[in-house]
C-alpha positions, 0 to 999 in steps of 0.5 A: 499499499503506497501510503501506508507508513506502518502506523495510523496517525492520531487525529480526525477520521473523516467519513464521507456520506453521499447523502450529505454531498448535495450539489457540491459532490462527495469529492469536493467535500473530501477535498475541503476536509483534507484541506482541514487536516484530517488524518484518514478518510473513509468513502461510505456509499450505500447506493446500488450504482457501481459505476459512480461508486467506482468513479468517486472512489478512484477520484478520492484515492487520488486526492488522498494520495496527494495529501498522503492520507489513507483512503479506506472503503466502507464494507466493499472489499472488491471496490477497494481492490479495484481502485487500489485503496489503502484498505477497508472498514468492516462492520458486523454483517460484512465479509470476514477480516481474514478474507479482506486480508487475503483479498487486499494483502498484507499491507492493507489497512483494515478497521473493524466496527466493534460497537459497544462490545470489547469482545469483538475488539479482542477478536479483531485484534487477534485476527490482525485488524489495524484498528477498532472502532467503538460507538456511538458515544453520543446521539448521532443523526447519521445513525440514530438507532445505533447502539450506545457505548460508554466512555469506560469502554475506551478506557478498558480497551486502551488497557487491553489492546495494543492498536489504535482505537476509533470513537464514532457517533455524534462527535463534535469539537465540544464533546471529542476531548471526552473520547480522547481523555478516555482512550481514543486515538481517532475521532470518526466524524460524519455530520459535524464535518460534512453537514457544514457549509464551511468543511475545512473550518469545521475540520480545523475546529477539532485540531485543538483536541489532539496535542496531548495524545502522546500515550504509551501505545497510542497510534501503534497498529 
């Protein structure tokens, strides 16, 4: 994987949402987020238009390469392979991590949604995940019916696991610090970025949350 440097950087993890793209389009939105300093991008599109999805994913990969930021594809291992993305993010109902590793190679970055279950994260770590994600920690307009996760889950995961932790769910600059203090390395954000008409500025509002993240083991895959 051309972009992979051997570790996942701490910071803001932008998850694109084509339902919020509007007339500007998802590529323009992600370009604005990259200008705002995001450390990772995930392309998430649940539509049934494979041609458009391939075109958008390829365009996003070119943008992310220019910024030296990894691009992951949500759920779709075959799309990630087709465009040469840096990896995938998989959920409970997606293909197994072991298949993704076989299909995409040893250098692919693979993240796993673990919701509010530490046991899922422990299993993902044993299978070679590059990071695990927990949430939702706060009410989320993107996924209003998502399970809720307590802050203590991050603390316990930080104690037990030696890989980056991603927090997701209703995260804003005014509550993200709680998640970092509890153990999160990356804050995965959708609405607080892409529902804004000033995406670059919205990303930069998160920057003050991250300078104090120097913890033993933080950011190590």
